[in-house]
Every structure is written in structure tokens, then in C-alpha cells.
N, C-alpha and C positions, 0 to 999 in steps of 0.2 A: 249302682252302689258297689256292686261286686263283680268280680271277674270269674266267679264260680260257674259251673255249667248250669246250676239250678236258677241263676238269674239270666234270663233271656235277653235283657235289654242292653242295647248299645248306649253309649254316652251321648251327651248333647251339649251344645254351647248355648247359653241364654244371654240374649243382648237386649238391653234397654237404651233407648235414646231420649227418655223423658225423666231421668233421675229415678227410675224404678217403678213408676206408675203402671207401666205396661212392659211386657217382654215378649221377644220373638225368639222361638226355638230353632236351632240348627242342629240337625243330626249328624253325628260322627259315625264312621264305619267300623268302630270298634268299641269295646267297653273301657271305661275309665276308672273304675274301682275306687269310688270315692270314700269307701269305708274300710279299704284294704290296708295291710301293713305299709308303711311309708307314706301314708296319706297326709302327714303334716309337712313333708318336704315341699320346697317351692320357692318362688311361684312357678308353677308348671305353665300357666297361661300368662303370656306377657304381650303388651301392646307397644309397638314402636313409638317412642316419645316424639320422633321427628316425622312420623307418618301414621296416623291412627287407623289407616285402612290395612296396615300390616300387623298380623298377630302371629305368634308362634305358640305351639302347644306342644310340651314334652309328654309322650305317652308312656304307658307302661305295657306289660305283657309282650315285650319284644316288638312294639309297633313303631318305635322310633320318634322322630322329630317331624312335626306338621307345620304348615304355613298356610295363612290366608292373606290374600291381597285385596279382599273386598269386605273388610270389617267383619269377618267371621261368617259370612254367608255360605262360603264354600272353602274346602281345605284340600290340600295336596301334600303328599309325602315329600320331605326333603331327602332325596335319595343320595345326596353328597354327604350327609351326616354319617360318620363312620361307626357309631357305637350305640346300639339300642339298649345296652345294659345287660348284665350277666348275673347280678345278685338275686339269689332267692333265699328268703329267710329260712325255710325248712322244706327241702325237696321231698322229704318222706312223708309230709302232711297229706293224708289221704283225703281230707276234706277239701283240699285245693286252696284254702284260705291262705296258707303260708308257703304255698308251692308255686306261686306266681312270680314271674319276673318283675322287679319293682320298676325298672326302666329309667327314664330320664327323670331328674329330680328337680331341675329349675332352669330358667331362661333369663338372662339379665342383659339389657341394652347398655351400651355406652353412648349416651346422648351427645358426647362431645365430638365424635367423629361421624360425619354424615356426608351425604350427597343430596341432590335434589329429589331422589326417590325415597330417601330415609336413612337410618342409622347403618353404617358400614360395619362397626365392630359390635359383635354380639358374643356373649359367653353362654355356655350350657353345661350343666352338671349331669353326670351319669352314675347310676348305682352300679358300679363295678369295683371289684377288689383285685389287687395284685397287678394292676396295670394302670395306665393314665385314665383319669375319669373326669377331667374338665377340658372343654374344647373351645376354640374361638374361631370366629371368621372375621376377616377384614374386608370382605367384598359382599357384604350383605347376604351371606348364606350360600353362595355359589360353591365355595370350597371351605373346608375346616381343618384345622391342625390342633394337636393335643398341646396343652400347657405342661410344663415340667411336672413330674410327680411330686406332690407334696408329701404324702404318706400313703403307701400302697395298701395299708391295712384299714383305711378308713374311707367312708362314703361322704361325699359333699352334700350336706343337707340344704344349706342356703348360700346364695351367692349375691352380695349387695355391692354395687359399684359406688365409689365416692368420687364425684367428678372433680371436686377441687383439689383432692390429693393425687389423683390419677392412679387409684389403686382399686383392687377388687378384694373385699373381705370375704371369707368363707368359713363356715362353721361345719365341723366334721364329727362323725360318730361311727363306731364299728358295727352298728346295726341300723336297720332301716326306721325303727321307731313305729309308733310312739311308746311302745312297751319295752322294747329290747334296747340293748346298748350299754356297755360298760366302760368304755373308754372313748376319748375324743380329743380334739385340738381345735384351735382358731388359727387360721392362716391369713396372711396379708401378702397379696400378690402386686408387686410393682410392675405396672403394665409397660412402661418404657423400657426398664431393665430386663424384664422377663425373669424376675427372681422371686422366691418365696421367702417369708419371714414367719417363724412361729411366734405368735403373740399370746398364747395360751395364758390365762391368769395363773399365777403361782399358786394360789389356793387350789385350783382344780387339779393341777399337776400333783400337788401333795395328797389330795383326796383320792385320785386315781380310781375312780368308781363310776363315772358317768361321761356320756358324750355331750355334744352341744347341738342345739336346734335353733331357737329363735336368735335372730340377727338384725339389727337395725343401725343406721347412721343418722346423725343430726345434720341435716343439709344446710342448717344455719350456723353450724359450728364444726368446721372441718377438723377431723381428728377425734371427735366424740362419737363414740359408738357403744352399744350395749349387746351383750350375748346372754343367752339363758341355758343353764344346765338342763339337758333333755330328760335325764333318767335318774335324777338324784331323788330317791324315793323316801330317804329318811335323813333328818326329821322333816325336811321340806325342800322344795326346789329353790334354787338360788339364781340370782341375776347379777351380772357383773357390768360395771361401767368404767369407761376409760375416757380421759380427756386429751390424751396424747398419742393417739393412734395405736394403742395397745402396749406401751412401754410400761405403764403402771395401771392397776385396776383396783377398784373398791367394790366390795360385795354388798348385797342386800342384807345379809346376815353373816355372821361368823361365830364360831366357838371362842370363848375367852377362857380356855382351860375347862374341857368337858368335865361336868355336864352343864357349866355355865354358858348361856347363849346370849349374844349381843344382836338384837334385832334393831335395824335402822329404818323401821317403818311403823306406822300406826295402820289401823285397819277400819274400814267402814263397809260393813256388809248389810247396811239398812235395806238395801234393795233386794238382797238374797239372804235373808236371816237363816235360812236352812244350812248355810255354809258354816255357821258357827263362828265364835270369836266375838270381840277380842278376848283373848285369854290372859291370865297372868303372865308377867314378864318371862318366867322360866318354864312355863307350861308348853311342852312339845308334843302334846297328845293329838293335835290336829295340824293339817297342812294348811297354813295360812296363806303362802304365796301361791301354791297350786301344784300341778304336776303336768307332764307332757307338754311343756311350753315350746311350741314350734313357731307360733305366730308372736311377734314382738315388733312394735313400731312406734317411732317417734314422729309426731306430727311434722311434716316437711315446713310448715308454715308457723309453727308455735313450739319452741324448745321446752316449754313446760308441760306440754300435753303428750301423754304416752298411753298405749293400750297394749295388752297382751292377752292371748288366748290360753285357757287351761283345759283340763278335762272336765271342768265343771261349768265354767262361765267365761265372761270377758271382763277382765280387770284393768286398772290402770290409775291415772290421776292427772292433775293439773298443776302440781307443784314440784315437778321433776328437778328443776334447778336447785331445789333445796338439797338434793342428793350431794351437790358440789360444795355447798356452804356449811349447813348444819348436819349433813349426812343423815337426814331423816325425812322420809316422804310419807304421804297418805296413800294407801292403796284402797281403791274403791271398787266394789263390784257394780258394773254398769248394766249388766244385761237383766233389767227388770222383767220379771215374768217369763224369762226364757232361760231354760236350762237344758244342758246337753245329756239328758238321761230320761228314764221312762218309769212310770208307776207300774210296779210288777204285781201289787196286791193291795187290797182294800178290805177292811173289815170294821163294822160298827159294833162295838162291844155292848153287851146287854147291861152292863153296870160300869160304874166308874165315872170319872170326870170327862174323859175323851169321848167325843161323838163319832170320831173316826180315826182309824189308824192306817197309815200307808206304809208300803214297803217300796223303797225307791232304789233303782239300780245305781251302783257306785257309792251313793252317800248315805246309806242306811235307811231312815224312814222319818216320819213326822206324826206327831199327835195333833189332831185338828179339832178345835172347839168352836162351835158355832153359837152366835149370840144374836138374839132378836132385838133390833134397834127400835127406836121411836119413830113412827111415821108422821 
């Protein structure tokens, strides 16, 4: 979980061949830092869509790019890869938590270019500033070259390939996340032309206070993609959607002359009532969309189905196409009984209506009342 000296464990790759009923553990020769700064970047682990025996893993701590040719059972370092990353969130942090090299951020295959052994063209992002930080190979990883620099002050958080368009979409932020970052952009790389286009939503440019994390394309509808604001802490995180490859965008919410807010979503937290809501139309006391959104996906087989991860749970919906018609969707919390936090304190009061009070990390606490039912 950590690369600090007090965590003695190296990382592992877990593999299942029976849809998760059983798992096999393959040890790596380095730590992976699953709960370290930059943990939301990715995907760092990628399977070749043209040969599922080939996997790539982008490591942190200066360990570089690694490859498996036997479906994850063993790994070797890709010595031809030129950049292990240089970005460190805070080199003065004596705890070591923020003083580690973030490393490679994502690996993305282009399934349209292949040989009998697998995909030839692969892209990889690196957490480095002031120089090139996205690389590609056209020979299956034997050699790598840098893409033109999009913005030397930003780190590539996500890289998603759109096969029908022949482009690579990338979200950028000026920090590793999930907590830091105050600026960002969305880039569109034309693979054939070798050129970038800045397609950042105009609203985000005007806000000028957050980077971008989550990124997904609709494989059923070329040119449709969504991006998530990574560190928009107030009043809520935002998600943007485009149907034309980034020329125009529509938000999940927007100000209609502050303090009036237009929310283009309803809320269903019935499976996670501790998250709160729904609130009155103009109440901005709770984050309804979420925070730290690095994971965002449209179902490749169902354009109505989408999911995203926040610092609290997994949310999404099954009416996404209403975004484009009525511009109003229902966001539902799906992680029933699963929450990314911990109970830090419990007390049973000697009087009052509550049988138990809890203190919960990140989201406050709960009053619990127990009732004896009829048997």
C-alpha cells in the first residue's frame, strides 16, 4: 500500500481466470504504493487487447515500465523505455509519503495496429514536468519516442484511445492528485497527424482552479467523451460531456448567476444513505457529485450505463443518454455496504434516543438506533 520504509511489503499482481472466484498472486520486485499520492492515475496495468498474454505495468519510485509475456506470471523491465518519471509532490516531506517519485501514470494500447504477436502501437504517460511526458512505441515496445509536448506544466493523468476517431484523449493536472492540483487541461492527439488540440471545456478555463482526472469515451458513439474535474472542492465536483470530440461541452451543473445553481441531475443514495441528500434545489452544503474523481467509465456495450469513483463510493446511472436530450440524469450510489472509509470511534450514550454514535473518517458520523423486530 505504501512505499515508505515502514511498509516492508513489495507489490503483487493478482490474477483470476474464473471471474473472481479464486485468485493467484504473483509477486513484484518493488513496492507499488496503492495508497500513495497519484494513486488515481491510470490505468497503470494494461492488457494487450490483441494478445492477452502480454501485460504492461507502469511502476512508481523510479522503477519504470515492466512487461509480462505470460499473462502476469513473471515480469521484466522494459529497458528501452526512456523515462521513469521525475515528479515528486513534496521532496521535503520527512515522512516519505509525499517524497516518492510518482512514476508512470498510464499505459494505453492502440488495438487497430497489430501483428501476429500483439499490438504494435502503445502509449504511456509519465509524471514529469518541464519536458515530454507521453511516449509511444510502434514496434511492440522495442523502442519508444516522445510525443510533442502538450503543456510542460501539466502531468498526464489519463490516456484513452478512441479507435474510430484515430485519436488519443488525455486529461492533465498540475499535481499528482487525488488531493492536490489547481490547474489542468484536456488534450486531443491526432495520431496520424502527430498534433495536439486543446479541447478543455470553456467553463473549466473560466473557473481556472482545478485539474482533470477521470476520462472516458463512448465506443458506441465516436466523438462522445466525458471528463471529470479532479480537485473542484467547492461547491461540488463537476463532470463534462461532449458529443463532438471536444468542440462543445455540457456540464453536470453550473452557476446561473451566483449563488443560483443549476443542477442537471437527480440523486438516489438509497443504498448509501450516510452520504446525505437529496437536498433542496439551491442547497450547496453537501457534495452531491463527489470528490477526487479519477475513475470514470461509459459501458463499452451500453451508452446509457456509466460509473465513476469518488472519495466516498461508486456512483453512476443507467439513463446517461438523457444528458443529451433533457440534460438531466439520475446519479445513483451503487456500492451497497461498501464505503472507502473507517469507523474511528464508537460510543453508546447512557441516555437519549441513540443506541450508538459513530465517528467516521471523511464523512462525519452516524446515529444508530436498534429495533427488536417480531420473530
